[in-house]
CHARMM internal coordinates of N, CA and C (Angstrom, degrees):
IC EDIT
DIST 1 N 1 CA 1.4565
DIST 1 CA 1 C 1.5056
ANGL 1 N 1 CA 1 C 109.78
DIST 1 C 2 N 1.2867
ANGL 1 CA 1 C 2 N 117.30
DIHE 1 N 1 CA 1 C 2 N 123.78
DIST 2 N 2 CA 1.4655
ANGL 1 C 2 N 2 CA 122.45
DIHE 1 CA 1 C 2 N 2 CA -177.81
DIST 2 CA 2 C 1.5369
ANGL 2 N 2 CA 2 C 108.95
DIHE 1 C 2 N 2 CA 2 C -82.12
DIST 2 C 3 N 1.3139
ANGL 2 CA 2 C 3 N 114.73
DIHE 2 N 2 CA 2 C 3 N 135.99
DIST 3 N 3 CA 1.4623
ANGL 2 C 3 N 3 CA 121.14
DIHE 2 CA 2 C 3 N 3 CA 179.25
DIST 3 CA 3 C 1.5299
ANGL 3 N 3 CA 3 C 108.42
DIHE 2 C 3 N 3 CA 3 C -89.06
DIST 3 C 4 N 1.2924
ANGL 3 CA 3 C 4 N 114.73
DIHE 3 N 3 CA 3 C 4 N 129.35
DIST 4 N 4 CA 1.4741
ANGL 3 C 4 N 4 CA 121.22
DIHE 3 CA 3 C 4 N 4 CA 177.64
DIST 4 CA 4 C 1.5168
ANGL 4 N 4 CA 4 C 107.18
DIHE 3 C 4 N 4 CA 4 C -89.84
DIST 4 C 5 N 1.3362
ANGL 4 CA 4 C 5 N 116.66
DIHE 4 N 4 CA 4 C 5 N 100.88
DIST 5 N 5 CA 1.4552
ANGL 4 C 5 N 5 CA 120.89
DIHE 4 CA 4 C 5 N 5 CA -176.41
DIST 5 CA 5 C 1.4983
ANGL 5 N 5 CA 5 C 113.21
DIHE 4 C 5 N 5 CA 5 C -57.13
DIST 5 C 6 N 1.3409
ANGL 5 CA 5 C 6 N 116.77
DIHE 5 N 5 CA 5 C 6 N -40.34
DIST 6 N 6 CA 1.4748
ANGL 5 C 6 N 6 CA 120.20
DIHE 5 CA 5 C 6 N 6 CA -177.46
DIST 6 CA 6 C 1.5224
ANGL 6 N 6 CA 6 C 109.35
DIHE 5 C 6 N 6 CA 6 C -62.63
DIST 6 C 7 N 1.3217
ANGL 6 CA 6 C 7 N 116.49
DIHE 6 N 6 CA 6 C 7 N -40.33
DIST 7 N 7 CA 1.4674
ANGL 6 C 7 N 7 CA 118.81
DIHE 6 CA 6 C 7 N 7 CA 179.69
DIST 7 CA 7 C 1.5081
ANGL 7 N 7 CA 7 C 111.67
DIHE 6 C 7 N 7 CA 7 C -68.42
DIST 7 C 8 N 1.3141
ANGL 7 CA 7 C 8 N 117.50
DIHE 7 N 7 CA 7 C 8 N -44.20
DIST 8 N 8 CA 1.4701
ANGL 7 C 8 N 8 CA 120.64
DIHE 7 CA 7 C 8 N 8 CA 178.97
DIST 8 CA 8 C 1.5114
ANGL 8 N 8 CA 8 C 110.79
DIHE 7 C 8 N 8 CA 8 C -62.28
DIST 8 C 9 N 1.3329
ANGL 8 CA 8 C 9 N 116.48
DIHE 8 N 8 CA 8 C 9 N -41.06
DIST 9 N 9 CA 1.4818
ANGL 8 C 9 N 9 CA 120.82
DIHE 8 CA 8 C 9 N 9 CA 178.73
DIST 9 CA 9 C 1.5387
ANGL 9 N 9 CA 9 C 108.76
DIHE 8 C 9 N 9 CA 9 C -61.12
DIST 9 C 10 N 1.3222
ANGL 9 CA 9 C 10 N 117.89
DIHE 9 N 9 CA 9 C 10 N -46.80
DIST 10 N 10 CA 1.4596
ANGL 9 C 10 N 10 CA 121.83
DIHE 9 CA 9 C 10 N 10 CA 179.75
DIST 10 CA 10 C 1.5397
ANGL 10 N 10 CA 10 C 109.99
DIHE 9 C 10 N 10 CA 10 C -59.82
DIST 10 C 11 N 1.3224
ANGL 10 CA 10 C 11 N 115.92
DIHE 10 N 10 CA 10 C 11 N -45.90
DIST 11 N 11 CA 1.4770
ANGL 10 C 11 N 11 CA 118.98
DIHE 10 CA 10 C 11 N 11 CA -177.70
DIST 11 CA 11 C 1.5397
ANGL 11 N 11 CA 11 C 111.54
DIHE 10 C 11 N 11 CA 11 C -67.78
DIST 11 C 12 N 1.3273
ANGL 11 CA 11 C 12 N 118.62
DIHE 11 N 11 CA 11 C 12 N -36.42
DIST 12 N 12 CA 1.4472
ANGL 11 C 12 N 12 CA 120.21
DIHE 11 CA 11 C 12 N 12 CA 176.24
DIST 12 CA 12 C 1.5371
ANGL 12 N 12 CA 12 C 111.22
DIHE 11 C 12 N 12 CA 12 C -65.04
DIST 12 C 13 N 1.3210
ANGL 12 CA 12 C 13 N 116.08
DIHE 12 N 12 CA 12 C 13 N -40.18
DIST 13 N 13 CA 1.4816
ANGL 12 C 13 N 13 CA 119.97
DIHE 12 CA 12 C 13 N 13 CA 176.20
DIST 13 CA 13 C 1.5300
ANGL 13 N 13 CA 13 C 110.31
DIHE 12 C 13 N 13 CA 13 C -61.97
DIST 13 C 14 N 1.3107
ANGL 13 CA 13 C 14 N 117.48
DIHE 13 N 13 CA 13 C 14 N -41.47
DIST 14 N 14 CA 1.4789
ANGL 13 C 14 N 14 CA 121.14
DIHE 13 CA 13 C 14 N 14 CA 177.90
DIST 14 CA 14 C 1.5193
ANGL 14 N 14 CA 14 C 110.29
DIHE 13 C 14 N 14 CA 14 C -63.48
DIST 14 C 15 N 1.3168
ANGL 14 CA 14 C 15 N 116.80
DIHE 14 N 14 CA 14 C 15 N -41.83
DIST 15 N 15 CA 1.4640
ANGL 14 C 15 N 15 CA 120.79
DIHE 14 CA 14 C 15 N 15 CA -179.70
DIST 15 CA 15 C 1.5389
ANGL 15 N 15 CA 15 C 109.98
DIHE 14 C 15 N 15 CA 15 C -63.17
DIST 15 C 16 N 1.3282
ANGL 15 CA 15 C 16 N 116.08
DIHE 15 N 15 CA 15 C 16 N -46.81
DIST 16 N 16 CA 1.4698
ANGL 15 C 16 N 16 CA 120.37
DIHE 15 CA 15 C 16 N 16 CA 178.96
DIST 16 CA 16 C 1.5279
ANGL 16 N 16 CA 16 C 110.86
DIHE 15 C 16 N 16 CA 16 C -60.80
DIST 16 C 17 N 1.3229
ANGL 16 CA 16 C 17 N 117.76
DIHE 16 N 16 CA 16 C 17 N -41.68
DIST 17 N 17 CA 1.4566
ANGL 16 C 17 N 17 CA 120.86
DIHE 16 CA 16 C 17 N 17 CA 178.97
DIST 17 CA 17 C 1.5345
ANGL 17 N 17 CA 17 C 111.19
DIHE 16 C 17 N 17 CA 17 C -64.34
DIST 17 C 18 N 1.3342
ANGL 17 CA 17 C 18 N 115.94
DIHE 17 N 17 CA 17 C 18 N -40.55
DIST 18 N 18 CA 1.4774
ANGL 17 C 18 N 18 CA 119.46
DIHE 17 CA 17 C 18 N 18 CA 178.27
DIST 18 CA 18 C 1.5080
ANGL 18 N 18 CA 18 C 111.76
DIHE 17 C 18 N 18 CA 18 C -63.46
DIST 18 C 19 N 1.3352
ANGL 18 CA 18 C 19 N 115.45
DIHE 18 N 18 CA 18 C 19 N -41.50
DIST 19 N 19 CA 1.4614
ANGL 18 C 19 N 19 CA 119.74
DIHE 18 CA 18 C 19 N 19 CA 179.25
DIST 19 CA 19 C 1.5156
ANGL 19 N 19 CA 19 C 110.37
DIHE 18 C 19 N 19 CA 19 C -67.38
DIST 19 C 20 N 1.3178
ANGL 19 CA 19 C 20 N 117.42
DIHE 19 N 19 CA 19 C 20 N -34.04
DIST 20 N 20 CA 1.4917
ANGL 19 C 20 N 20 CA 120.42
DIHE 19 CA 19 C 20 N 20 CA 175.50
DIST 20 CA 20 C 1.5068
ANGL 20 N 20 CA 20 C 112.23
DIHE 19 C 20 N 20 CA 20 C -66.45
DIST 20 C 21 N 1.3344
ANGL 20 CA 20 C 21 N 118.03
DIHE 20 N 20 CA 20 C 21 N -32.56
DIST 21 N 21 CA 1.4495
ANGL 20 C 21 N 21 CA 121.76
DIHE 20 CA 20 C 21 N 21 CA -179.39
DIST 21 CA 21 C 1.5397
ANGL 21 N 21 CA 21 C 112.72
DIHE 20 C 21 N 21 CA 21 C -78.06
DIST 21 C 22 N 1.3095
ANGL 21 CA 21 C 22 N 116.35
DIHE 21 N 21 CA 21 C 22 N -20.41
DIST 22 N 22 CA 1.4719
ANGL 21 C 22 N 22 CA 119.70
DIHE 21 CA 21 C 22 N 22 CA -176.01
DIST 22 CA 22 C 1.5265
ANGL 22 N 22 CA 22 C 110.23
DIHE 21 C 22 N 22 CA 22 C -65.84
DIST 22 C 23 N 1.3203
ANGL 22 CA 22 C 23 N 113.74
DIHE 22 N 22 CA 22 C 23 N 131.53
DIST 23 N 23 CA 1.4711
ANGL 22 C 23 N 23 CA 119.81
DIHE 22 CA 22 C 23 N 23 CA 179.19
DIST 23 CA 23 C 1.5436
ANGL 23 N 23 CA 23 C 108.38
DIHE 22 C 23 N 23 CA 23 C -105.67
DIST 23 C 24 N 1.3095
ANGL 23 CA 23 C 24 N 118.00
DIHE 23 N 23 CA 23 C 24 N 122.33
DIST 24 N 24 CA 1.4796
ANGL 23 C 24 N 24 CA 119.26
DIHE 23 CA 23 C 24 N 24 CA 178.92
DIST 24 CA 24 C 1.5416
ANGL 24 N 24 CA 24 C 111.01
DIHE 23 C 24 N 24 CA 24 C -63.86
DIST 24 C 25 N 1.2877
ANGL 24 CA 24 C 25 N 116.28
DIHE 24 N 24 CA 24 C 25 N 142.05
DIST 25 N 25 CA 1.4824
ANGL 24 C 25 N 25 CA 122.84
DIHE 24 CA 24 C 25 N 25 CA 177.17
DIST 25 CA 25 C 1.5171
ANGL 25 N 25 CA 25 C 107.01
DIHE 24 C 25 N 25 CA 25 C -112.69
DIST 25 C 26 N 1.3200
ANGL 25 CA 25 C 26 N 115.57
DIHE 25 N 25 CA 25 C 26 N 89.95
DIST 26 N 26 CA 1.4756
ANGL 25 C 26 N 26 CA 120.05
DIHE 25 CA 25 C 26 N 26 CA -173.54
DIST 26 CA 26 C 1.5108
ANGL 26 N 26 CA 26 C 113.20
DIHE 25 C 26 N 26 CA 26 C -62.53
DIST 26 C 27 N 1.3153
ANGL 26 CA 26 C 27 N 117.88
DIHE 26 N 26 CA 26 C 27 N -19.05
DIST 27 N 27 CA 1.4637
ANGL 26 C 27 N 27 CA 121.03
DIHE 26 CA 26 C 27 N 27 CA -179.43
DIST 27 CA 27 C 1.5394
ANGL 27 N 27 CA 27 C 112.17
DIHE 26 C 27 N 27 CA 27 C -76.37
DIST 27 C 28 N 1.2963
ANGL 27 CA 27 C 28 N 117.12
DIHE 27 N 27 CA 27 C 28 N -13.36
DIST 28 N 28 CA 1.4835
ANGL 27 C 28 N 28 CA 120.59
DIHE 27 CA 27 C 28 N 28 CA -178.24
DIST 28 CA 28 C 1.5165
ANGL 28 N 28 CA 28 C 110.94
DIHE 27 C 28 N 28 CA 28 C -88.49
DIST 28 C 29 N 1.3191
ANGL 28 CA 28 C 29 N 114.66
DIHE 28 N 28 CA 28 C 29 N 140.89
DIST 29 N 29 CA 1.4601
ANGL 28 C 29 N 29 CA 120.63
DIHE 28 CA 28 C 29 N 29 CA 177.19
DIST 29 CA 29 C 1.5231
ANGL 29 N 29 CA 29 C 109.42
DIHE 28 C 29 N 29 CA 29 C -64.16
DIST 29 C 30 N 1.3080
ANGL 29 CA 29 C 30 N 116.37
DIHE 29 N 29 CA 29 C 30 N 135.90
DIST 30 N 30 CA 1.4596
ANGL 29 C 30 N 30 CA 121.09
DIHE 29 CA 29 C 30 N 30 CA 177.23
DIST 30 CA 30 C 1.5093
ANGL 30 N 30 CA 30 C 114.48
DIHE 29 C 30 N 30 CA 30 C 82.59
DIST 30 C 31 N 1.3234
ANGL 30 CA 30 C 31 N 117.80
DIHE 30 N 30 CA 30 C 31 N 2.15
DIST 31 N 31 CA 1.4629
ANGL 30 C 31 N 31 CA 120.99
DIHE 30 CA 30 C 31 N 31 CA -175.18
DIST 31 CA 31 C 1.5131
ANGL 31 N 31 CA 31 C 112.77
DIHE 30 C 31 N 31 CA 31 C -62.82
DIST 31 C 32 N 1.3132
ANGL 31 CA 31 C 32 N 117.15
DIHE 31 N 31 CA 31 C 32 N -37.30
DIST 32 N 32 CA 1.4766
ANGL 31 C 32 N 32 CA 119.70
DIHE 31 CA 31 C 32 N 32 CA 179.59
DIST 32 CA 32 C 1.5228
ANGL 32 N 32 CA 32 C 109.97
DIHE 31 C 32 N 32 CA 32 C -60.78
DIST 32 C 33 N 1.3108
ANGL 32 CA 32 C 33 N 115.40
DIHE 32 N 32 CA 32 C 33 N -42.64
DIST 33 N 33 CA 1.4704
ANGL 32 C 33 N 33 CA 119.76
DIHE 32 CA 32 C 33 N 33 CA 179.08
DIST 33 CA 33 C 1.5272
ANGL 33 N 33 CA 33 C 110.96
DIHE 32 C 33 N 33 CA 33 C -66.37
DIST 33 C 34 N 1.2973
ANGL 33 CA 33 C 34 N 117.19
DIHE 33 N 33 CA 33 C 34 N -40.80
DIST 34 N 34 CA 1.4804
ANGL 33 C 34 N 34 CA 122.22
DIHE 33 CA 33 C 34 N 34 CA 178.16
DIST 34 CA 34 C 1.5261
ANGL 34 N 34 CA 34 C 109.82
DIHE 33 C 34 N 34 CA 34 C -62.49
DIST 34 C 35 N 1.3088
ANGL 34 CA 34 C 35 N 116.62
DIHE 34 N 34 CA 34 C 35 N -46.02
DIST 35 N 35 CA 1.4687
ANGL 34 C 35 N 35 CA 121.52
DIHE 34 CA 34 C 35 N 35 CA 179.95
DIST 35 CA 35 C 1.5273
ANGL 35 N 35 CA 35 C 110.85
DIHE 34 C 35 N 35 CA 35 C -62.74
DIST 35 C 36 N 1.3123
ANGL 35 CA 35 C 36 N 116.20
DIHE 35 N 35 CA 35 C 36 N -40.28
DIST 36 N 36 CA 1.4643
ANGL 35 C 36 N 36 CA 119.82
DIHE 35 CA 35 C 36 N 36 CA 178.26
DIST 36 CA 36 C 1.5376
ANGL 36 N 36 CA 36 C 111.37
DIHE 35 C 36 N 36 CA 36 C -65.56
DIST 36 C 37 N 1.3341
ANGL 36 CA 36 C 37 N 116.18
DIHE 36 N 36 CA 36 C 37 N -43.48
DIST 37 N 37 CA 1.4426
ANGL 36 C 37 N 37 CA 120.79
DIHE 36 CA 36 C 37 N 37 CA 178.60
DIST 37 CA 37 C 1.5508
ANGL 37 N 37 CA 37 C 110.89
DIHE 36 C 37 N 37 CA 37 C -63.35
DIST 37 C 38 N 1.3216
ANGL 37 CA 37 C 38 N 115.98
DIHE 37 N 37 CA 37 C 38 N -39.62
DIST 38 N 38 CA 1.4718
ANGL 37 C 38 N 38 CA 121.23
DIHE 37 CA 37 C 38 N 38 CA 178.77
DIST 38 CA 38 C 1.5351
ANGL 38 N 38 CA 38 C 109.94
DIHE 37 C 38 N 38 CA 38 C -63.24
DIST 38 C 39 N 1.3399
ANGL 38 CA 38 C 39 N 116.55
DIHE 38 N 38 CA 38 C 39 N -43.42
DIST 39 N 39 CA 1.4567
ANGL 38 C 39 N 39 CA 120.69
DIHE 38 CA 38 C 39 N 39 CA 179.53
DIST 39 CA 39 C 1.5306
ANGL 39 N 39 CA 39 C 111.05
DIHE 38 C 39 N 39 CA 39 C -63.13
DIST 39 C 40 N 1.3443
ANGL 39 CA 39 C 40 N 115.76
DIHE 39 N 39 CA 39 C 40 N -41.69
DIST 40 N 40 CA 1.4674
ANGL 39 C 40 N 40 CA 119.19
DIHE 39 CA 39 C 40 N 40 CA 178.39
DIST 40 CA 40 C 1.5143
ANGL 40 N 40 CA 40 C 111.45
DIHE 39 C 40 N 40 CA 40 C -65.61
DIST 40 C 41 N 1.3163
ANGL 40 CA 40 C 41 N 117.65
DIHE 40 N 40 CA 40 C 41 N -41.42
DIST 41 N 41 CA 1.4546
ANGL 40 C 41 N 41 CA 122.82
DIHE 40 CA 40 C 41 N 41 CA 178.00
DIST 41 CA 41 C 1.5447
ANGL 41 N 41 CA 41 C 110.43
DIHE 40 C 41 N 41 CA 41 C -61.50
DIST 41 C 42 N 1.3123
ANGL 41 CA 41 C 42 N 115.50
DIHE 41 N 41 CA 41 C 42 N -43.97
DIST 42 N 42 CA 1.4607
ANGL 41 C 42 N 42 CA 121.14
DIHE 41 CA 41 C 42 N 42 CA 179.22
DIST 42 CA 42 C 1.5313
ANGL 42 N 42 CA 42 C 111.28
DIHE 41 C 42 N 42 CA 42 C -61.18
DIST 42 C 43 N 1.2988
ANGL 42 CA 42 C 43 N 117.07
DIHE 42 N 42 CA 42 C 43 N -41.45
DIST 43 N 43 CA 1.4611
ANGL 42 C 43 N 43 CA 120.81
DIHE 42 CA 42 C 43 N 43 CA 178.72
DIST 43 CA 43 C 1.5349
ANGL 43 N 43 CA 43 C 111.16
DIHE 42 C 43 N 43 CA 43 C -67.00
DIST 43 C 44 N 1.3262
ANGL 43 CA 43 C 44 N 117.78
DIHE 43 N 43 CA 43 C 44 N -41.58
DIST 44 N 44 CA 1.4513
ANGL 43 C 44 N 44 CA 121.38
DIHE 43 CA 43 C 44 N 44 CA 176.79
DIST 44 CA 44 C 1.5503
ANGL 44 N 44 CA 44 C 110.50
DIHE 43 C 44 N 44 CA 44 C -62.38
DIST 44 C 45 N 1.3287
ANGL 44 CA 44 C 45 N 115.89
DIHE 44 N 44 CA 44 C 45 N -41.89
DIST 45 N 45 CA 1.4555
ANGL 44 C 45 N 45 CA 120.23
DIHE 44 CA 44 C 45 N 45 CA 179.30
DIST 45 CA 45 C 1.5610
ANGL 45 N 45 CA 45 C 110.76
DIHE 44 C 45 N 45 CA 45 C -64.56
DIST 45 C 46 N 1.3181
ANGL 45 CA 45 C 46 N 116.74
DIHE 45 N 45 CA 45 C 46 N -40.49
DIST 46 N 46 CA 1.4704
ANGL 45 C 46 N 46 CA 120.36
DIHE 45 CA 45 C 46 N 46 CA 178.13
DIST 46 CA 46 C 1.5228
ANGL 46 N 46 CA 46 C 111.00
DIHE 45 C 46 N 46 CA 46 C -64.30
DIST 46 C 47 N 1.3461
ANGL 46 CA 46 C 47 N 117.29
DIHE 46 N 46 CA 46 C 47 N -41.51
DIST 47 N 47 CA 1.4716
ANGL 46 C 47 N 47 CA 119.65
DIHE 46 CA 46 C 47 N 47 CA 178.09
DIST 47 CA 47 C 1.5324
ANGL 47 N 47 CA 47 C 110.79
DIHE 46 C 47 N 47 CA 47 C -63.52
DIST 47 C 48 N 1.3243
ANGL 47 CA 47 C 48 N 116.13
DIHE 47 N 47 CA 47 C 48 N -44.36
DIST 48 N 48 CA 1.4856
ANGL 47 C 48 N 48 CA 118.93
DIHE 47 CA 47 C 48 N 48 CA -178.76
DIST 48 CA 48 C 1.5164
ANGL 48 N 48 CA 48 C 110.57
DIHE 47 C 48 N 48 CA 48 C -67.14
DIST 48 C 49 N 1.3276
ANGL 48 CA 48 C 49 N 117.09
DIHE 48 N 48 CA 48 C 49 N -37.52
DIST 49 N 49 CA 1.4716
ANGL 48 C 49 N 49 CA 121.51
DIHE 48 CA 48 C 49 N 49 CA 177.47
DIST 49 CA 49 C 1.5366
ANGL 49 N 49 CA 49 C 108.94
DIHE 48 C 49 N 49 CA 49 C -60.79
DIST 49 C 50 N 1.3086
ANGL 49 CA 49 C 50 N 117.37
DIHE 49 N 49 CA 49 C 50 N -45.88
DIST 50 N 50 CA 1.4778
ANGL 49 C 50 N 50 CA 121.07
DIHE 49 CA 49 C 50 N 50 CA 179.06
DIST 50 CA 50 C 1.5172
ANGL 50 N 50 CA 50 C 110.90
DIHE 49 C 50 N 50 CA 50 C -60.55
DIST 50 C 51 N 1.3421
ANGL 50 CA 50 C 51 N 117.44
DIHE 50 N 50 CA 50 C 51 N -41.47
DIST 51 N 51 CA 1.4517
ANGL 50 C 51 N 51 CA 119.96
DIHE 50 CA 50 C 51 N 51 CA 178.74
DIST 51 CA 51 C 1.5369
ANGL 51 N 51 CA 51 C 111.30
DIHE 50 C 51 N 51 CA 51 C -62.39
DIST 51 C 52 N 1.3046
ANGL 51 CA 51 C 52 N 116.02
DIHE 51 N 51 CA 51 C 52 N -46.43
DIST 52 N 52 CA 1.4604
ANGL 51 C 52 N 52 CA 120.00
DIHE 51 CA 51 C 52 N 52 CA -179.02
DIST 52 CA 52 C 1.5383
ANGL 52 N 52 CA 52 C 111.42
DIHE 51 C 52 N 52 CA 52 C -64.22
DIST 52 C 53 N 1.2954
ANGL 52 CA 52 C 53 N 116.71
DIHE 52 N 52 CA 52 C 53 N -39.79
DIST 53 N 53 CA 1.4602
ANGL 52 C 53 N 53 CA 120.27
DIHE 52 CA 52 C 53 N 53 CA 179.12
DIST 53 CA 53 C 1.5347
ANGL 53 N 53 CA 53 C 110.50
DIHE 52 C 53 N 53 CA 53 C -65.02
DIST 53 C 54 N 1.3488
ANGL 53 CA 53 C 54 N 117.46
DIHE 53 N 53 CA 53 C 54 N -38.91
DIST 54 N 54 CA 1.4664
ANGL 53 C 54 N 54 CA 119.93
DIHE 53 CA 53 C 54 N 54 CA 176.52
DIST 54 CA 54 C 1.5149
ANGL 54 N 54 CA 54 C 110.42
DIHE 53 C 54 N 54 CA 54 C -64.29
DIST 54 C 55 N 1.3498
ANGL 54 CA 54 C 55 N 117.21
DIHE 54 N 54 CA 54 C 55 N -42.21
DIST 55 N 55 CA 1.4689
ANGL 54 C 55 N 55 CA 121.33
DIHE 54 CA 54 C 55 N 55 CA 177.41
DIST 55 CA 55 C 1.5112
ANGL 55 N 55 CA 55 C 111.32
DIHE 54 C 55 N 55 CA 55 C -59.73
DIST 55 C 56 N 1.3298
ANGL 55 CA 55 C 56 N 117.11
DIHE 55 N 55 CA 55 C 56 N -42.65
DIST 56 N 56 CA 1.4575
ANGL 55 C 56 N 56 CA 120.22
DIHE 55 CA 55 C 56 N 56 CA -179.89
DIST 56 CA 56 C 1.5121
ANGL 56 N 56 CA 56 C 112.48
DIHE 55 C 56 N 56 CA 56 C -64.51
DIST 56 C 57 N 1.3149
ANGL 56 CA 56 C 57 N 117.95
DIHE 56 N 56 CA 56 C 57 N -33.46
DIST 57 N 57 CA 1.4600
ANGL 56 C 57 N 57 CA 122.12
DIHE 56 CA 56 C 57 N 57 CA 177.79
DIST 57 CA 57 C 1.5254
ANGL 57 N 57 CA 57 C 109.96
DIHE 56 C 57 N 57 CA 57 C -66.90
DIST 57 C 58 N 1.3372
ANGL 57 CA 57 C 58 N 116.12
DIHE 57 N 57 CA 57 C 58 N -40.74
DIST 58 N 58 CA 1.4741
ANGL 57 C 58 N 58 CA 120.38
DIHE 57 CA 57 C 58 N 58 CA -178.74
DIST 58 CA 58 C 1.5263
ANGL 58 N 58 CA 58 C 111.77
DIHE 57 C 58 N 58 CA 58 C -75.28
DIST 58 C 59 N 1.3338
ANGL 58 CA 58 C 59 N 116.84
DIHE 58 N 58 CA 58 C 59 N -33.71
DIST 59 N 59 CA 1.4699
ANGL 58 C 59 N 59 CA 121.10
DIHE 58 CA 58 C 59 N 59 CA -174.53
DIST 59 CA 59 C 1.5361
ANGL 59 N 59 CA 59 C 109.17
DIHE 58 C 59 N 59 CA 59 C -137.99
DIST 59 C 60 N 1.3032
ANGL 59 CA 59 C 60 N 117.99
DIHE 59 N 59 CA 59 C 60 N 75.96
DIST 60 N 60 CA 1.4748
ANGL 59 C 60 N 60 CA 121.29
DIHE 59 CA 59 C 60 N 60 CA -172.23
DIST 60 CA 60 C 1.5411
ANGL 60 N 60 CA 60 C 115.56
DIHE 59 C 60 N 60 CA 60 C -69.56
DIST 60 C 61 N 1.3222
ANGL 60 CA 60 C 61 N 119.71
DIHE 60 N 60 CA 60 C 61 N -6.10
DIST 61 N 61 CA 1.4660
ANGL 60 C 61 N 61 CA 125.36
DIHE 60 CA 60 C 61 N 61 CA 177.38
DIST 61 CA 61 C 1.4865
ANGL 61 N 61 CA 61 C 108.86
DIHE 60 C 61 N 61 CA 61 C 40.27
END
COOR INIT
IC SEED 1 N 1 CA 1 C
IC BUILD
């Protein structure tokens, strides 16, 4: 199955934007853990986005 870089890039950007919009609810049990997980996911998404963008520059197809 061929990966469509443009689609993955778009979806990663949407994910990052959604995580940016999320407001932590400190009154909820487990929120600190959820916020930490969200921050880690956002960082992984940013790293993957950067990788894909570098690949697109080298091989724009």
